[in-house]
TISEZA-467543 format. One line per 10 residues: number of its first residue (from 0); their letters; for each residue x, y, z of C-alpha. Coordinates in steps of 0.2 Angstrom, whole numbers, plus 5000, padded with zeros to 4 digits. Layout:
<nodes>
NUM> a> X:Y:Z | ...
</nodes>
This chain:
<nodes>
0> xxxxxxxxxx> 4862:4945:4915 | 4846:4936:4928 | 4858:4919:4929 | 4872:4931:4933 | 4862:4939:4948 | 4855:4922:4954 | 4874:4917:4954 | 4880:4932:4965 | 4862:4930:4977 | 4868:4911:4982
10> xxxxxxxxxx> 4887:4919:4985 | 4879:4931:4996 | 4869:4920:5005 | 4882:4906:5008 | 4901:4914:5010 | 4900:4933:5008 | 4915:4932:4996 | 4913:4936:4976 | 4932:4936:4967 | 4935:4939:4954
20> xxxxxxxxxx> 4940:4927:4939 | 4962:4929:4941 | 4958:4940:4955 | 4975:4950:4960 | 4969:4959:4978 | 4974:4951:4994 | 4959:4950:5007 | 4960:4939:5022 | 4943:4937:5033 | 4938:4927:5046
30> xxxxxxxxxx> 4923:4926:5063 | 4923:4919:5077 | 4908:4915:5088 | 4907:4922:5104 | 4902:4914:5121 | 4883:4922:5119 | 4874:4910:5107 | 4875:4911:5088 | 4886:4921:5079 | 4877:4938:5074
40> xxxxxxxxxx> 4893:4946:5064 | 4894:4943:5047 | 4905:4950:5033 | 4904:4955:5011 | 4921:4956:5001 | 4915:4959:4983 | 4926:4961:4970 | 4924:4971:4952 | 4908:4977:4961 | 4897:4986:4949
50> xxxxxxxxxx> 4909:4977:4935 | 4923:4989:4940 | 4940:4979:4938 | 4947:4993:4949 | 4931:4992:4965 | 4929:4980:4980 | 4915:4983:4993 | 4920:4977:5009 | 4907:4975:5023 | 4905:4968:5040
60> xxxxxxxxxx> 4890:4970:5049 | 4888:4965:5070 | 4870:4960:5074 | 4861:4962:5092 | 4848:4956:5102 | 4837:4940:5100 | 4836:4943:5080 | 4855:4951:5078 | 4860:4937:5068 | 4845:4937:5054
70> xxxxxxxxxx> 4847:4959:5054 | 4865:4956:5050 | 4863:4944:5037 | 4848:4954:5029 | 4860:4970:5029 | 4874:4961:5022 | 4864:4955:5008 | 4854:4972:5004 | 4865:4983:5006 | 4880:4980:4993
80> xxxxxxxxxx> 4866:4978:4977 | 4855:4995:4983 | 4870:5005:4984 | 4876:4999:4968 | 4859:5005:4961 | 4859:5021:4970 | 4876:5024:4964 | 4872:5018:4946 | 4856:5032:4946 | 4864:5046:4954
90> xxxxxxxxxx> 4879:5044:4937 | 4862:5040:4927 | 4856:5058:4930 | 4877:5067:4932 | 4880:5069:4912 | 4898:5074:4918 | 4905:5068:4934 | 4922:5077:4940 | 4934:5068:4952 | 4926:5082:4966
100> xxxxxxxxxx> 4910:5078:4962 | 4911:5059:4964 | 4912:5058:4983 | 4895:5067:4985 | 4889:5056:4974 | 4893:5040:4982 | 4889:5051:5000 | 4872:5052:4993 | 4868:5036:4986 | 4875:5029:5005
110> xxxxxxxxxx> 4865:5040:5014 | 4849:5034:5001 | 4853:5016:5003 | 4854:5018:5023 | 4837:5025:5022 | 4829:5010:5014 | 4835:4995:5022 | 4832:5004:5038 | 4813:5007:5032 | 4815:4989:5023
120> xxxxxxxxxx> 4819:4981:5043 | 4805:4992:5050 | 4790:4983:5040 | 4794:4970:5053 | 4795:4976:5070 | 4792:4962:5079 | 4812:4958:5076 | 4819:4963:5094 | 4836:4967:5085 | 4848:4981:5078
130> xxxxxxxxxx> 4862:4980:5070 | 4877:4990:5066 | 4891:4990:5047 | 4906:4997:5042 | 4910:4996:5024 | 4924:5003:5014 | 4925:5003:4995 | 4939:5004:4986 | 4940:5011:4968 | 4958:5014:4960
140> xxxxxxxxxx> 4968:5026:4970 | 4950:5031:4979 | 4942:5022:4995 | 4927:5027:5002 | 4918:5023:5020 | 4904:5024:5027 | 4899:5019:5045 | 4884:5016:5054 | 4886:5012:5074 | 4902:5005:5085
150> xxxxxxxxxx> 4913:4994:5071 | 4929:5001:5064 | 4940:5003:5052 | 4958:5008:5053 | 4971:5009:5039 | 4989:5003:5043 | 5001:5017:5034 | 5020:5021:5033 | 5024:5037:5042 | 5037:5049:5037
160> xxxxxxxxxx> 5049:5038:5049 | 5045:5023:5042 | 5037:5017:5058 | 5020:5007:5053 | 5004:5018:5061 | 4986:5015:5062 | 4974:5030:5059 | 4957:5028:5062 | 4945:5030:5048 | 4929:5030:5056
170> xxxxxxxxxx> 4918:5037:5074 | 4912:5022:5086 | 4896:5031:5089 | 4893:5029:5107 | 4879:5037:5115 | 4892:5049:5126 | 4899:5059:5111 | 4896:5076:5112 | 4885:5080:5095 | 4876:5061:5098
180> xxxxxxxxxx> 4870:5063:5118 | 4864:5083:5112 | 4854:5072:5098 | 4847:5060:5110 | 4842:5073:5122 | 4832:5086:5113 | 4823:5070:5104 | 4818:5066:5123 | 4828:5050:5125 | 4841:5049:5138
190> xxxxxxxxxx> 4859:5043:5139 | 4865:5037:5158 | 4878:5020:5163 | 4870:5007:5174 | 4876:5009:5192 | 4887:4990:5187 | 4892:4996:5171 | 4901:5012:5176 | 4910:5020:5159 | 4897:5009:5147
200> xxxxxxxxxx> 4886:5025:5142 | 4868:5017:5134 | 4852:5028:5125 | 4835:5024:5136 | 4817:5029:5132 | 4812:5044:5140 | 4804:5032:5152 | 4806:5017:5158 | 4821:5005:5157 | 4823:5000:5140
210> xxxxxxxxxx> 4830:4996:5126 | 4848:5000:5135 | 4859:5003:5117 | 4876:5004:5118 | 4876:5014:5102 | 4870:5030:5095 | 4867:5024:5076 | 4860:5007:5071 | 4846:4999:5059 | 4832:4991:5066
220> xxxxxxxxxx> 4827:4995:5085 | 4814:5004:5082 | 4808:5007:5100 | 4820:5020:5100 | 4820:5029:5081 | 4810:5044:5089 | 4821:5047:5103 | 4839:5051:5095 | 4842:5031:5089 | 4847:5035:5070
230> xxxxxxxxxx> 4855:5028:5055 | 4861:5038:5045 | 4880:5034:5038 | 4895:5043:5042 | 4905:5044:5025 | 4922:5050:5023 | 4934:5048:5007 | 4952:5044:5006 | 4965:5043:4992 | 4975:5028:4996
240> xxxxxxxxxx> 4995:5030:4993 | 5010:5022:4991 | 5014:5025:5010 | 4997:5017:5013 | 4997:4997:5016 | 4980:4989:5021 | 4964:4992:5031 | 4958:4985:5045 | 4938:4984:5045 | 4933:4975:5064
250> xxxxxxxxxx> 4917:4971:5075 | 4918:4979:5092 | 4923:4962:5098 | 4941:4963:5093 | 4940:4985:5097 | 4936:4981:5114 | 4949:4972:5117 | 4965:4976:5105 | 4969:4993:5102 | 4974:5000:5084
260> xxxxxxxxxx> 4992:4998:5087 | 4989:4981:5091 | 4979:4976:5079 | 4988:4982:5063 | 5005:4975:5072 | 4997:4958:5073 | 4993:4960:5054 | 5010:4965:5047 | 5018:4952:5058 | 5008:4937:5051
270> xxxxxxxxxx> 5019:4928:5039 | 5002:4923:5027 | 4993:4936:5022 | 4977:4924:5020 | 4979:4921:5039 | 4978:4937:5045 | 4961:4942:5050 | 4961:4924:5059 | 4977:4929:5068 | 4970:4944:5073
280> xxxxxxxxxx> 4953:4936:5080 | 4961:4923:5092 | 4972:4936:5099 | 4957:4946:5102 | 4948:4929:5111 | 4963:4928:5120 | 4962:4947:5126 | 4947:4943:5132 | 4949:4930:5144 | 4964:4940:5148
290> xxxxxxxxxx> 4957:4957:5150 | 4937:4953:5156 | 4939:4938:5166 | 4919:4931:5170 | 4912:4942:5155 | 4907:4934:5140 | 4916:4934:5124 | 4907:4944:5110 | 4907:4939:5093 | 4924:4943:5085
300> xxxxxxxxxx> 4927:4947:5066 | 4938:4954:5055 | 4941:4959:5037 | 4960:4963:5032 | 4962:4973:5013 | 4979:4974:5007 | 4983:4987:4993 | 4999:4982:4989 | 5008:4967:4983 | 5020:4961:4996
</nodes>
């Protein structure tokens, strides 16, 4: 058991891919550094999560700030095992778990895990960084989505007309969302745009010109935690049907320049599934250079999880 734990830790620290023997799943993932320095994105795909044959955990994390790359890797390494531990503890306390209670157990496990991760990161407050993250956990035909920040999960499903259509499974937690702005204002934080960035709402301290955070939920960034920034995840559930084809998890570097519809079209039209994430990221980089001339390309990362055999 200890040997297996050490092996898992080594894999987590390196590739972020934990593939089960005889794997039949179809997962594609790719990350490309932007023009701002170190790539602060990272991801993980963990097959047979919790030693369950039909369970796959996918997570994508986007760091920001001078130590963003460090924080995103810390979250990647800490969140999955902590979530697993909280889930197993919750199961042990429940003698019988009906299907309708499974979601509540996973939701509370996610909330407890995110609170723990944020608390652990706060020990070193000298780290000027924050992190957003989106995870998808599939268990057979069930899928649980948890989101903190502005990474996004989009499902590609077949409509009744036979068209492939996107279904956005997460909310981009921006400060100008009514419920987010209300919480921040009640906590004496401020939300406004800079003159040279019209339309980009940011969170600011009651007095002063910092930190100017462009999201309303994140791990870290403790100077603003007392003024409305939270790390509480939004957790949702969806049953996977025969019409659901794949899910795309990507950081905001992709979604800032690629629409949900464009993303699923790019992925579905890629002949080799293993190259789907790379093609999506490459399309996003080209879109950055075309649509946002003069602005440094952001780090772009994506995971594509396919539900059915081709």
